[in-house]
C-alpha positions as CSV (number, residue, x, y, z in Angstrom):
1,M,-47.9,-16.9,-40.0
2,A,-46.5,-17.9,-43.7
3,F,-44.2,-15.8,-46.5
4,T,-43.5,-16.7,-49.9
5,V,-40.3,-19.1,-50.7
6,F,-37.3,-18.1,-49.8
7,K,-35.3,-16.1,-52.6
8,N,-32.1,-14.5,-52.5
9,E,-31.6,-14.2,-56.6
10,K,-29.4,-10.4,-56.0
11,K,-27.4,-12.4,-53.1
12,L,-27.8,-9.5,-51.1
13,P,-26.4,-10.1,-47.3
14,L,-28.8,-10.5,-44.6
15,N,-28.8,-6.9,-43.4
16,E,-30.2,-5.7,-46.8
17,L,-32.2,-8.3,-47.6
18,T,-36.3,-8.2,-47.2
19,L,-39.0,-10.6,-47.3
20,Q,-42.9,-10.8,-47.7
21,L,-44.7,-11.5,-44.7
22,E,-48.4,-12.7,-45.3
23,E,-50.6,-12.4,-42.5
24,G,-54.0,-12.3,-42.1
25,G,-55.0,-12.2,-46.0
26,S,-52.4,-9.7,-46.2
27,K,-48.9,-9.0,-47.5
28,R,-46.2,-7.2,-46.4
29,S,-42.3,-6.5,-46.8
30,L,-39.9,-6.8,-43.2
31,P,-36.1,-7.2,-43.4
32,A,-34.8,-10.8,-43.1
33,L,-33.4,-9.9,-39.5
34,H,-37.0,-9.2,-37.6
35,E,-38.5,-9.9,-34.6
36,K,-41.2,-11.5,-36.5
37,W,-39.3,-14.2,-37.9
38,S,-38.1,-15.2,-34.4
39,E,-39.5,-18.5,-32.8
40,P,-41.1,-17.7,-28.8
41,R,-39.4,-21.1,-28.1
42,V,-38.6,-21.9,-24.5
43,F,-34.9,-23.4,-24.2
44,T,-33.9,-25.5,-21.8
45,R,-30.7,-24.5,-20.4
46,Y,-28.2,-27.6,-18.9
47,V,-27.1,-28.5,-15.4
48,P,-24.2,-31.0,-15.1
49,F,-24.7,-33.8,-13.9
50,P,-24.0,-35.2,-10.1
51,F,-20.8,-35.6,-9.8
52,K,-19.2,-36.8,-6.2
53,A,-15.4,-38.2,-5.3
54,G,-14.5,-38.5,-8.6
55,A,-16.9,-40.4,-10.1
56,V,-20.6,-40.2,-11.4
57,E,-23.0,-40.2,-8.7
58,E,-26.0,-42.8,-9.4
59,G,-29.7,-42.3,-8.1
60,P,-32.7,-40.0,-9.2
61,A,-30.4,-37.3,-9.7
62,L,-29.1,-38.6,-12.9
63,E,-32.0,-39.9,-14.3
64,Q,-33.5,-35.9,-13.5
65,W,-30.4,-35.2,-15.7
66,I,-30.8,-37.3,-18.7
67,A,-34.2,-36.3,-19.3
68,E,-33.0,-32.4,-19.1
69,T,-29.9,-33.1,-21.0
70,G,-32.2,-34.6,-23.9
71,W,-34.4,-31.3,-24.3
72,F,-31.4,-29.9,-24.1
73,I,-29.9,-31.4,-26.9
74,K,-33.1,-31.1,-28.6
75,D,-33.3,-27.4,-28.4
76,L,-29.5,-27.0,-30.1
77,R,-30.5,-29.3,-33.2
78,W,-33.5,-27.6,-33.1
79,L,-31.4,-24.3,-33.4
80,L,-28.8,-25.5,-36.0
81,G,-31.7,-26.7,-38.4
82,L,-33.1,-23.4,-38.4
83,E,-33.1,-21.4,-41.6
84,H,-30.2,-18.4,-42.3
85,F,-32.6,-15.8,-41.6
86,R,-34.5,-17.2,-38.7
87,F,-31.6,-18.7,-37.2
88,W,-29.9,-14.9,-36.4
89,S,-33.3,-13.4,-35.8
90,T,-33.9,-16.3,-32.9
91,M,-30.4,-15.1,-31.7
92,V,-30.5,-11.6,-31.7
93,H,-34.6,-11.1,-30.6
94,N,-35.0,-14.5,-28.2
95,R,-32.4,-14.0,-25.3
96,G,-33.1,-17.2,-24.1
97,A,-31.2,-19.0,-27.4
98,I,-27.8,-17.8,-26.3
99,E,-28.1,-18.4,-22.9
100,T,-28.6,-22.3,-22.7
101,V,-25.4,-22.2,-25.1
102,I,-23.9,-19.9,-22.1
103,S,-25.2,-22.3,-19.8
104,F,-23.3,-25.4,-21.3
105,T,-19.8,-23.9,-21.4
106,Q,-20.1,-22.5,-17.8
107,T,-20.9,-25.9,-16.2
108,A,-19.2,-28.0,-18.2
109,I,-16.1,-30.3,-17.2
110,P,-12.5,-29.2,-18.5
111,Y,-10.9,-31.7,-20.8
112,Y,-8.5,-33.1,-18.1
113,L,-11.5,-34.5,-16.2
114,A,-13.1,-36.3,-19.0
115,G,-12.2,-39.9,-18.5
116,V,-14.2,-39.2,-15.5
117,V,-17.7,-38.5,-18.4
118,R,-15.8,-41.9,-20.5
119,G,-16.4,-44.4,-17.6
120,A,-19.8,-43.6,-17.2
121,A,-22.1,-45.4,-20.3
122,T,-25.1,-43.5,-19.4
123,V,-23.2,-39.9,-19.2
124,Y,-20.8,-40.4,-21.8
125,P,-23.2,-40.3,-25.2
126,L,-25.2,-37.4,-23.7
127,Y,-22.5,-35.4,-22.8
128,S,-20.8,-35.8,-25.7
129,E,-23.5,-34.6,-28.0
130,A,-24.1,-31.7,-25.9
131,H,-20.4,-30.8,-25.8
132,R,-20.7,-31.3,-30.2
133,L,-23.7,-29.3,-30.5
134,T,-22.8,-26.3,-28.7
135,I,-19.1,-25.9,-30.5
136,Q,-21.6,-25.7,-33.4
137,V,-23.9,-23.4,-32.5
138,I,-21.1,-21.1,-31.6
139,C,-18.8,-21.4,-35.0
140,R,-21.9,-20.7,-36.8
141,L,-22.5,-17.9,-35.1
142,V,-19.4,-16.4,-36.6
143,T,-19.4,-17.8,-39.5
144,Q,-19.8,-14.9,-42.2
145,K,-20.9,-16.8,-44.8
146,E,-23.0,-20.4,-45.3
147,S,-23.6,-19.7,-49.0
148,D,-23.5,-17.4,-52.0
149,Q,-27.4,-16.4,-50.8
150,C,-26.7,-16.8,-46.7
151,W,-23.8,-14.4,-45.5
152,L,-23.7,-11.6,-44.0
153,A,-21.7,-8.2,-44.4
154,K,-18.2,-8.4,-42.0
155,E,-19.1,-5.0,-40.2
156,F,-22.2,-5.8,-39.6
157,L,-21.4,-9.2,-38.3
158,G,-18.6,-8.1,-36.0
159,D,-21.1,-5.6,-34.4
160,L,-24.1,-7.3,-34.0
161,L,-21.7,-10.3,-32.5
162,Y,-20.1,-7.6,-30.2
163,R,-23.5,-5.3,-29.7
164,H,-26.2,-8.2,-28.7
165,Y,-23.6,-10.1,-26.3
166,L,-24.0,-13.1,-28.6
167,V,-20.0,-13.7,-28.6
168,S,-18.2,-12.0,-25.8
169,V,-14.7,-12.5,-24.4
170,P,-15.6,-14.7,-21.2
171,L,-17.4,-17.0,-23.4
172,L,-13.9,-17.6,-25.3
173,V,-12.3,-17.6,-22.5
174,E,-14.9,-20.4,-20.9
175,L,-14.2,-22.5,-24.1
176,L,-10.3,-23.2,-23.5
177,P,-10.3,-25.5,-20.5
178,V,-13.9,-27.6,-21.8
179,Y,-12.8,-27.8,-25.7
180,G,-9.3,-27.5,-25.2
181,C,-7.9,-30.7,-25.9
182,A,-5.3,-31.3,-28.8
183,D,-7.4,-32.8,-31.0
184,N,-9.8,-29.3,-31.0
185,K,-6.5,-26.8,-30.6
186,P,-6.7,-25.9,-34.6
187,L,-10.6,-25.3,-34.6
188,L,-10.0,-22.9,-31.2
189,T,-7.3,-21.0,-32.8
190,R,-9.7,-20.4,-36.1
191,L,-12.3,-19.4,-34.1
192,L,-10.1,-17.1,-31.5
193,Q,-8.8,-15.5,-34.9
194,T,-12.0,-14.7,-36.3
195,V,-13.5,-13.5,-33.9
196,F,-11.0,-11.0,-33.4
197,K,-10.6,-10.2,-37.0
198,L,-14.7,-9.0,-37.2
199,Q,-14.4,-7.1,-34.1
200,P,-11.5,-5.0,-33.4
201,K,-12.7,-4.1,-29.9
202,Y,-12.9,-7.5,-28.3
203,V,-8.6,-7.0,-27.6
204,Q,-9.8,-4.1,-25.1
205,D,-12.2,-6.8,-23.2
206,L,-9.3,-9.3,-23.4
207,S,-7.3,-6.9,-21.7
208,V,-9.7,-6.7,-19.2
209,A,-10.1,-10.2,-18.9
210,V,-6.1,-10.8,-19.1
211,K,-6.1,-8.5,-15.9
212,F,-9.1,-10.1,-14.0
213,L,-6.7,-13.7,-14.7
214,Q,-4.0,-12.1,-13.2
215,E,-6.2,-10.5,-10.2
216,T,-7.3,-13.7,-9.4
217,F,-3.7,-15.6,-9.0
218,K,-3.4,-12.6,-6.1
219,T,-6.5,-13.4,-4.3
220,I,-5.5,-17.3,-4.7
221,Q,-2.1,-16.1,-3.1
222,R,-3.5,-14.2,-0.5
223,Q,-5.8,-17.1,0.7
224,I,-3.1,-19.6,1.0
225,E,-0.8,-16.8,2.9
226,S,-3.4,-16.2,5.3
227,D,-3.8,-19.4,6.4
228,R,0.0,-19.8,7.1
229,I,0.0,-17.0,9.1
230,E,-3.2,-17.2,11.0
231,G,-1.3,-21.3,11.7
232,Q,-4.5,-22.4,10.3
233,V,-4.7,-25.4,7.5
234,A,-7.6,-25.9,5.6
235,N,-9.5,-29.0,5.3
236,A,-8.8,-31.5,2.4
237,A,-12.2,-30.7,0.6
238,T,-11.1,-26.8,0.3
239,L,-7.4,-27.9,-0.4
240,N,-8.9,-30.3,-3.3
241,D,-11.4,-26.9,-4.6
242,L,-8.3,-24.5,-4.7
243,A,-6.0,-27.0,-6.8
244,V,-8.7,-27.7,-9.3
245,Y,-9.3,-23.9,-9.5
246,T,-5.9,-23.4,-9.7
247,L,-5.3,-26.0,-12.6
248,D,-8.2,-24.2,-14.5
249,C,-6.9,-20.6,-14.4
250,C,-3.3,-21.8,-15.7
251,T,-5.2,-24.2,-18.2
252,T,-6.6,-21.2,-19.4
253,L,-3.6,-18.6,-19.9
254,A,-1.3,-21.3,-21.2
255,L,-4.2,-22.0,-23.9
256,L,-4.8,-18.4,-24.4
257,V,-1.2,-17.3,-25.5
258,E,-0.7,-21.2,-27.4
259,L,-4.2,-20.8,-29.6
260,Y,-4.0,-16.8,-30.2
261,P,-0.4,-15.5,-30.0
262,D,-1.7,-12.1,-30.8
263,C,-3.0,-11.5,-27.0
264,R,1.0,-11.9,-25.6
265,P,1.5,-8.1,-26.0
266,V,-1.5,-7.3,-24.1
267,C,0.2,-9.8,-21.5
268,A,3.6,-8.4,-21.5
269,D,1.7,-5.0,-21.4
270,L,0.4,-5.8,-17.7
271,G,3.7,-7.5,-16.5
272,L,2.4,-11.1,-16.4
273,E,5.4,-12.5,-16.2
274,Q,6.4,-11.2,-12.7
275,S,3.1,-12.5,-11.6
276,I,3.6,-15.7,-13.0
277,S,6.9,-16.4,-11.6
278,G,5.9,-15.1,-8.7
279,F,2.2,-17.1,-8.0
280,Y,4.3,-20.3,-9.1
281,D,7.2,-19.8,-6.5
282,N,5.0,-18.7,-3.6
283,T,1.9,-20.1,-4.3
284,L,2.2,-23.3,-6.1
285,V,4.5,-25.0,-3.9
286,L,3.0,-24.7,-0.8
287,L,-0.1,-25.2,-2.2
288,Y,1.2,-28.7,-3.1
289,K,3.3,-29.2,0.3
290,N,-0.4,-28.8,2.2
291,V,-2.4,-31.0,0.2
292,F,0.8,-33.5,0.2
293,T,0.3,-33.6,4.4
294,M,-3.2,-33.8,3.8
295,D,-2.9,-37.3,1.8
296,N,0.7,-38.1,0.3
297,E,-1.2,-40.1,-2.8
298,S,-3.6,-37.6,-3.5
299,P,-4.6,-37.5,-7.4
300,Y,-5.0,-33.3,-6.9
301,L,-0.9,-33.3,-6.7
302,T,-0.6,-34.3,-10.3
303,Y,-3.5,-31.5,-10.8
304,L,-0.9,-29.2,-9.5
305,N,2.0,-30.8,-11.3
306,A,-0.2,-29.9,-14.4
307,A,-0.7,-26.3,-13.0
308,R,2.8,-26.0,-12.7
309,R,3.8,-27.1,-16.5
310,D,0.9,-24.9,-17.7
311,L,2.8,-21.9,-16.4
312,L,6.1,-22.4,-17.5
313,A,4.4,-22.9,-20.9
314,A,2.4,-19.9,-20.9
315,F,5.5,-17.6,-19.2
316,R,7.8,-19.0,-22.3
317,A,5.1,-18.1,-24.9
318,I,5.2,-14.5,-23.3
319,V,8.7,-14.2,-23.4
320,Q,9.3,-15.8,-26.8
321,L,7.5,-12.7,-28.1
322,Q,10.8,-10.8,-27.1
323,L,13.2,-13.1,-28.6
324,E,11.1,-13.2,-32.0
325,K,11.2,-9.6,-32.1
326,A,15.1,-9.4,-31.3
327,R,15.9,-12.1,-34.2
328,E,14.4,-9.8,-36.8
329,G,17.3,-7.8,-36.5
330,G,18.1,-4.1,-37.2
331,P,18.2,-1.0,-34.9
332,N,15.0,-1.9,-33.1
333,S,15.8,-5.7,-32.2
334,L,18.2,-4.2,-29.1
335,N,14.8,-3.1,-26.7
336,P,13.5,-6.3,-26.9
337,A,17.0,-8.3,-26.4
338,D,17.1,-6.0,-23.2
339,K,13.6,-6.2,-22.3
340,F,14.0,-10.3,-22.5
341,L,17.1,-10.1,-20.0
342,C,15.2,-7.8,-17.6
343,I,12.6,-10.3,-17.2
344,L,14.8,-13.2,-16.4
345,T,16.2,-10.8,-14.3
346,E,13.7,-10.1,-12.0
347,C,12.4,-13.8,-11.5
348,L,15.6,-14.6,-10.1
349,S,14.0,-13.9,-7.0
350,E,11.9,-16.9,-7.1
351,P,14.1,-19.7,-7.3
352,I,12.2,-22.8,-7.7
353,F,10.7,-20.9,-11.1
354,V,13.8,-20.7,-11.9
355,R,15.3,-24.2,-11.6
356,D,12.3,-25.5,-13.0
357,Y,12.4,-23.1,-16.0
358,Q,15.4,-24.1,-16.5
359,R,15.0,-27.9,-16.9
360,H,11.7,-27.5,-19.3
361,Y,13.5,-24.8,-21.2
362,P,17.1,-24.2,-20.9
363,L,18.5,-20.7,-22.2
364,D,21.4,-21.6,-23.7
365,E,20.8,-21.2,-26.9
366,D,18.4,-18.2,-26.3
367,L,21.3,-16.8,-24.6
368,H,23.7,-17.7,-27.5
369,E,22.1,-16.4,-30.3
370,L,21.2,-13.2,-28.7
371,K,24.9,-12.6,-28.1
372,Q,25.5,-13.2,-32.1
373,T,22.4,-11.2,-34.1
374,V,21.9,-8.4,-31.5
375,S,24.7,-5.8,-31.3
376,G,25.4,-3.1,-28.7
377,L,23.2,-5.8,-25.7
378,D,25.2,-5.4,-22.5
379,H,27.1,-8.8,-22.3
380,F,27.5,-8.1,-18.6
381,K,24.1,-8.6,-18.0
382,L,24.0,-11.1,-20.6
383,D,26.6,-13.3,-19.0
384,F,24.8,-12.6,-15.6
385,V,21.5,-14.0,-16.7
386,A,23.6,-17.1,-18.2
387,S,25.8,-17.9,-14.8
388,A,22.0,-17.3,-12.9
389,Y,20.0,-19.9,-15.2
390,C,22.4,-22.2,-16.7
391,G,24.4,-22.7,-13.6
392,G,27.7,-22.2,-15.0
393,E,27.3,-24.9,-17.8
394,E,28.9,-23.6,-21.2
395,N,29.5,-20.3,-19.7
396,G,32.8,-19.9,-21.2
397,K,31.4,-18.9,-24.5
398,L,29.7,-15.9,-22.6
399,T,32.3,-14.6,-20.4
400,N,33.6,-11.1,-20.8
401,G,31.3,-10.8,-24.1
402,H,33.9,-9.5,-26.6
403,A,36.9,-11.4,-25.1
404,S,35.7,-14.4,-26.8
405,S,39.0,-14.9,-28.8
406,D,43.0,-15.4,-28.5
407,S,43.1,-12.3,-30.6
408,D,40.1,-9.5,-28.6
409,A,42.1,-10.5,-25.4
410,E,46.1,-9.6,-26.8
411,E,44.9,-6.7,-28.0
412,E,42.6,-4.8,-25.2
413,D,45.7,-6.7,-22.5
414,V,43.0,-8.6,-21.5
415,V,43.6,-11.5,-19.1
416,V,40.6,-13.8,-20.4
417,P,40.1,-16.9,-17.8
418,K,39.5,-20.5,-19.3
419,E,36.4,-20.7,-17.1
420,P,34.1,-18.5,-16.0
421,A,34.2,-16.5,-12.7
422,V,31.3,-17.6,-10.7
423,A,31.1,-16.4,-6.8
424,R,31.1,-19.0,-4.6
425,S,28.3,-18.7,-2.2
426,D,29.4,-20.9,0.8
427,V,32.4,-18.0,1.5
428,E,30.1,-15.3,1.7
429,L,27.5,-17.1,3.8
430,T,26.7,-16.9,7.4
431,P,26.4,-19.7,9.4
432,E,22.2,-19.2,9.7
433,Q,22.1,-19.0,5.9
434,K,24.1,-22.0,5.3
435,V,22.0,-23.9,7.4
436,E,19.0,-22.1,5.7
437,A,20.2,-23.4,2.5
438,D,21.3,-26.9,3.8
439,V,17.0,-27.2,4.7
440,R,15.9,-25.7,1.6
441,K,17.7,-28.5,-0.4
442,V,16.3,-31.2,2.0
443,L,12.7,-29.5,1.7
444,D,13.3,-29.4,-2.3
445,V,13.3,-33.7,-2.2
446,L,10.9,-33.7,0.9
447,P,8.4,-30.9,1.1
448,H,5.9,-32.8,3.4
449,L,8.5,-32.5,6.2
450,G,8.7,-29.3,8.9
451,D,11.9,-27.3,8.5
452,G,12.0,-27.5,12.3
453,Y,12.1,-31.1,12.3
454,V,14.5,-30.9,9.1
455,R,16.7,-28.7,11.2
456,K,16.9,-31.3,14.0
457,I,17.8,-34.3,11.5
458,L,20.7,-31.8,9.7
459,K,22.3,-31.5,13.5
460,R,22.3,-34.6,14.2
461,Y,24.0,-35.7,10.9
462,G,26.4,-32.8,10.8
463,D,24.8,-30.0,8.1
464,D,25.2,-32.3,5.2
465,P,21.8,-32.8,3.3
466,E,22.9,-35.6,1.7
467,Q,23.4,-38.1,4.4
468,A,19.9,-36.5,6.3
469,I,17.6,-37.6,3.0
470,A,19.2,-40.5,2.7
471,A,18.9,-41.3,6.9
472,I,15.1,-40.4,6.0
473,L,14.3,-42.4,3.0
474,E,15.9,-45.7,4.4
475,G,14.1,-44.9,7.6
476,N,17.8,-45.3,9.7
477,L,16.7,-42.4,11.9
478,P,17.5,-42.6,15.8
479,P,14.9,-43.0,17.8
480,D,14.4,-39.6,19.0
481,L,13.6,-38.1,15.8
482,A,11.9,-41.3,14.4
483,E,9.6,-40.3,17.4
484,A,9.8,-36.9,16.8
485,D,6.9,-34.9,14.5
486,P,7.6,-34.5,11.5
487,A,5.8,-31.7,10.3
488,E,7.9,-29.6,13.3
489,P,8.0,-26.1,12.3
490,Y,11.1,-24.2,12.9
491,I,10.5,-21.7,15.7
492,P,13.6,-19.0,15.3
493,P,14.6,-17.5,18.7
494,D,12.7,-14.0,19.9
495,V,15.0,-11.2,18.8
496,K,13.2,-9.2,22.2
497,D,14.4,-11.9,24.9
498,R,17.9,-11.5,22.9
499,F,17.4,-7.5,23.0
500,F,16.4,-7.8,26.8
501,V,19.4,-9.7,28.1
502,E,21.9,-7.6,25.8
503,T,20.6,-4.3,26.6
504,G,18.3,-4.9,29.8
505,I,15.9,-3.1,28.2
506,E,12.0,-4.5,27.5
507,R,11.1,-4.0,24.1
508,L,7.2,-3.7,23.8
509,N,7.4,-2.2,21.1
510,I,9.6,-1.8,17.9
511,Y,10.3,1.5,19.4
512,D,11.7,0.7,22.8
513,G,15.3,1.3,22.8
514,D,16.0,2.5,19.5
515,E,18.3,5.6,18.7
516,L,15.4,8.2,19.1
517,D,14.4,6.2,22.0
518,V,14.6,9.7,24.4
519,L,13.4,7.5,27.9
520,T,16.2,5.2,27.7
521,R,18.8,7.3,26.1
522,D,20.0,11.0,27.2
523,T,21.3,12.3,23.9
524,V,18.9,11.0,20.5
525,R,20.1,11.9,17.1
526,G,18.2,14.6,15.3
527,V,15.9,16.8,17.0
528,I,13.2,16.1,18.8
529,K,10.5,18.6,17.8
530,R,7.3,19.2,20.2
531,G,4.5,21.4,18.9
532,K,4.8,23.8,15.8
533,G,7.9,25.2,14.1
534,M,11.2,23.8,15.0
535,P,13.0,24.4,18.6
536,G,14.5,27.7,19.2
537,Q,12.8,29.1,15.6
538,P,9.2,31.2,16.3
539,R,6.1,28.9,16.1
540,N,3.9,31.6,14.3
541,M,4.1,34.8,12.4
542,R,3.3,36.9,15.3
543,E,6.2,35.2,17.5
544,M,8.8,35.9,14.3
545,L,7.8,39.7,14.1
546,D,8.5,40.2,17.5
547,D,11.9,39.1,17.5
548,K,13.9,40.3,21.0
549,S,16.5,38.2,20.0
550,H,18.9,41.1,19.3
551,V,17.7,42.5,22.7
552,R,18.8,39.6,24.5
553,E,22.5,39.5,22.6
554,M,23.2,43.1,23.9
555,K,22.2,41.8,27.5
556,T,24.7,39.0,27.1
557,R,27.7,40.7,25.5
558,T,27.7,43.3,28.4
559,R,30.9,44.2,30.4
560,Y,29.3,43.1,33.4
561,Q,29.3,39.2,32.3
562,E,33.1,39.7,32.5
563,Y,32.9,40.4,36.1
564,Q,30.2,37.7,37.3
565,I,32.4,34.7,38.0
566,V,33.7,35.2,41.3
567,C,36.5,33.3,42.9
568,D,35.6,30.6,45.5
569,E,39.2,31.0,47.2
570,Y,39.3,33.8,49.8
571,D,40.0,35.0,53.1
572,D,37.8,35.2,56.1
573,E,39.0,38.8,57.7
574,Y,37.1,41.5,55.6
575,D,39.1,43.3,53.1
576,D,38.4,47.2,53.6
577,S,41.4,48.7,51.3
578,F,38.9,50.0,48.5
579,D,36.0,51.7,50.8
580,A,37.9,54.7,51.3
581,M,38.8,55.2,47.5
582,A,34.6,54.6,46.8
583,D,33.5,56.9,49.0
584,S,36.1,59.6,47.4
585,E,34.6,59.0,44.0
586,S,31.3,59.2,45.2
587,K,29.7,62.5,43.2
588,K,27.1,65.2,44.4
589,I,24.5,66.0,41.8
590,R,23.7,69.7,42.2
591,L,20.1,70.7,42.4
592,T,19.6,72.9,39.3
593,K,15.9,74.2,38.6
594,E,15.5,72.1,35.4
595,M,15.4,69.3,37.3
596,R,11.3,68.3,38.3
597,N,11.5,65.3,39.7
598,A,13.0,66.3,43.3
599,L,10.3,65.4,45.7
600,V,12.6,66.1,49.2
601,D,12.5,69.2,50.8
602,E,15.0,71.4,52.4
603,E,14.0,70.0,56.1
604,E,14.0,66.7,55.3
605,E,17.8,67.4,53.8
606,D,18.5,68.8,56.8
607,E,17.1,65.6,59.1
608,E,18.3,63.2,56.7
609,G,21.4,64.5,55.2
610,G,22.8,66.6,58.4
611,G,25.0,69.5,57.4
612,E,24.8,69.2,54.0
613,E,24.8,72.0,51.4
614,E,21.4,73.5,50.4
615,G,20.1,72.0,46.9
616,E,22.3,69.3,47.2
617,F,20.9,65.6,47.8
618,Q,22.3,61.9,47.4
619,P,22.0,60.3,43.9
620,S,20.1,57.8,45.7
621,K,16.8,60.2,46.2
622,K,16.9,61.0,42.3
623,P,13.4,58.9,41.1
624,L,15.9,58.4,37.5
625,D,18.4,56.5,39.3
626,F,19.3,53.3,38.0
627,C,18.4,51.4,41.7
628,E,17.2,53.6,44.7
629,N,17.7,52.8,48.4
630,P,14.2,50.9,49.2
631,E,14.5,52.2,52.6
632,V,14.1,55.5,50.8
633,V,11.3,54.4,48.8
634,R,9.5,53.2,51.9
635,A,9.8,55.8,54.1
636,R,8.6,57.9,51.0
637,Y,5.4,55.9,50.8
638,E,4.7,55.7,54.2
639,E,5.2,59.8,54.5
640,R,2.4,60.2,51.4
641,R,0.1,57.6,53.7
642,R,0.3,59.4,56.9
643,S,-0.2,63.1,55.0
644,K,-3.5,61.5,53.5
645,Q,-5.2,60.5,56.4
646,Q,-4.0,63.8,58.1
647,A,-6.0,65.4,55.2
648,R,-9.0,63.3,55.7
649,G,-8.7,64.0,59.2
650,G,-7.8,61.0,60.7
651,G,-5.2,59.8,63.1
652,A,-1.6,59.9,62.5
653,G,-2.2,55.9,62.1
654,G,-1.1,55.3,65.9
655,P,-1.9,55.2,68.9
656,S,-1.7,58.8,71.0
657,G,1.9,59.6,71.2
658,S,3.3,57.2,69.5
659,G,3.3,58.6,66.0
660,G,4.3,61.8,66.6
661,G,1.4,63.6,67.7
662,G,-1.5,63.1,68.6
663,G,-4.7,62.7,65.5
664,Q,-7.6,64.4,65.2
665,Q,-11.1,62.8,64.8
666,A,-12.7,63.2,61.7
667,P,-15.4,65.8,61.3
668,E,-19.0,64.6,61.5
669,R,-20.6,65.6,57.8
670,D,-24.1,65.8,57.9
671,V,-25.6,64.4,54.6
672,V,-28.9,63.7,55.7
673,G,-30.5,67.7,56.7
674,K,-33.6,68.5,57.1
675,A,-36.9,66.9,56.1
676,K,-38.1,67.5,52.7
677,G,-39.2,70.8,51.7
678,Q,-38.1,72.7,54.7
679,G,-35.0,73.7,52.6
680,Q,-31.2,72.8,53.1
681,D,-28.2,74.3,54.5
682,K,-25.3,74.9,52.8
683,A,-23.1,72.5,54.6
684,V,-25.5,69.9,54.1
685,L,-25.3,70.8,50.2
686,Q,-21.1,70.5,50.4
687,N,-21.2,67.5,52.6
688,R,-23.6,65.4,49.7
689,K,-20.7,66.9,47.0
690,H,-18.2,66.1,48.8
691,K,-19.7,62.4,49.4
692,N,-20.3,61.8,45.8
693,E,-17.3,63.1,45.0
694,N,-15.4,60.6,47.1
695,K,-17.3,57.4,46.6
696,A,-14.5,55.6,45.3
697,A,-12.5,55.4,48.8
698,K,-16.2,53.1,50.2
699,G,-17.7,50.7,48.9
700,N,-17.5,49.0,45.8
701,H,-18.3,52.1,43.6
702,N,-14.9,52.2,41.4
703,R,-16.4,50.2,38.1
704,K,-15.4,53.2,36.4
705,A,-11.5,53.1,37.3
706,G,-11.6,49.2,36.8
707,A,-13.6,49.7,33.4
708,T,-11.1,52.3,32.3
709,F,-8.2,50.2,33.8
710,K,-9.0,46.9,30.9
711,R,-9.8,49.4,28.1
712,N,-6.5,50.5,28.7
713,K,-4.4,47.1,28.2
714,G,-7.0,46.1,25.5
715,M,-9.8,43.8,27.0
716,I,-12.3,45.6,25.7
717,P,-12.7,47.2,21.9
718,S,-12.7,51.2,22.1
């Protein structure tokens, strides 16, 4: 492959330039950015050097690394030596070129571990050369104009980098811990600003990267808390890896907000301030304690201290954005100032973070400046933040906001104290809270001790943290405390046992003995609901429509309810004073023609009534009476039964002479007749008809009656 001498007399950008290609004796024009100009070269990936126990490991692995790193350096030099159009054609169309660059940024050691490399004479020259060439290749990728004839259009370059993943946000984030030393910070700042100006789409990717970093903090926190809850302590290797990983994440975040301040609004929108304070107070302190317990002289304790310093710097840079907006003044300065105070107020739940932040970045000047520059600010909130962070020092200037001068106090008729009114927590704290506060004071100085061990020492020295700390440091503890386990945890008293002693109820779960426990309480708060609906209410639509509550109300409101209570005090003798009155008031009802339900004839009246007038009967014989005499009903049904048996030709229901007369024998009914073909008598035919019509009296032939009964009851759809 050959081409004419590279000429760009018109000084066109690379995306508009065309070159002549000579191939097989013919010439043709091709764009300057084309696959034909790329070199089919196989690039060498970078691999990390053997590293163990904080030092470079000698041996065959190191010799192999030296050889491979030499080829890696040659590939980078070859890339930098290519012409402008060949360089870009190779980077775009040969994927191995950008992958070899990424292999170094992903596996290189961070800048805070560079001292390990400087101590190895065989490793440092090669590593430093690879370190220098990699950043040069990346800088050439983001360079828009190398000369008057070698340059690209700005929009085309941004789209080319973003579309072909030549530069990505993960690559930029990986550069921060590798090239984050003080000498390289100006270069990284210019590199980040150039990339985000070339392609605004990187801002969206940056938001995703910051959110991923926020989730990483939560992952580390869950790992530490899970080990603490399960009562397990990770081994030293795992804790050391977590310490290095934590420092890497904290350093990356601190460098990002320092070198590229425009990312601070993205961090503020994601609420990164609360994530930093929570991770600092809950995870870093516990991780430091675990590493210190394993080895109190571990070098990884220094890494954790550096991580704490980086987190404080990152938090300061993010909240500084609100201060800068508030300093601008104007009507829009109130919202940033109020947001600044809200962030500081939300962080008060993390006491260790608040204490360390105040030590490194005192808030006195910031709060005083807000008070002077921002009008309409809530001074009560300002005083509260100042009292919480500054610990009551020089807060007299901020007390009561406007009441800072004597003249204002006289006008408002308000008594202004010379010193800020600081609430004394010792008066309000319970004994258990006081002990816990004293334990925290000791653990802040000696975090490797256990809570239970510290409580024993404080109990011996009269709850005096200073004497307890002095005795521990001087080694003047009593023999029983000196021989105790320093890592002894504090096991609080079992609430279940205390509840059992007080109430006698064994609390097997959280619901035993509570205000809704129906097994131990006769009356409980609220309504115990079972099934659908509320108690006393209809459970479905059918019950609601079939409401008979008005009928029940009428029954309960009858006048008879007034007489249902009978006094228990009575005489044994029977009082018949009202019998005569009841007999005289009983009325007889004359039988009329309109009454159709008379069931007793005149003969029965003569036998039962005994001299009563014709056409008269007792009210109890009337079928429509409210309550008929059961004896009369039984006698009437017995008479019906006897009449039916006599009609069928049966006996009177008893032996001869016992039922008032002997019963007649049932006539024999011949249904067989003569043989077929000889003709049948009339009596046989009548007997057969009678038998067929009266089948229900014998056998199981009442199917029709049962079916009719079911249909009337709605069991069978009609």
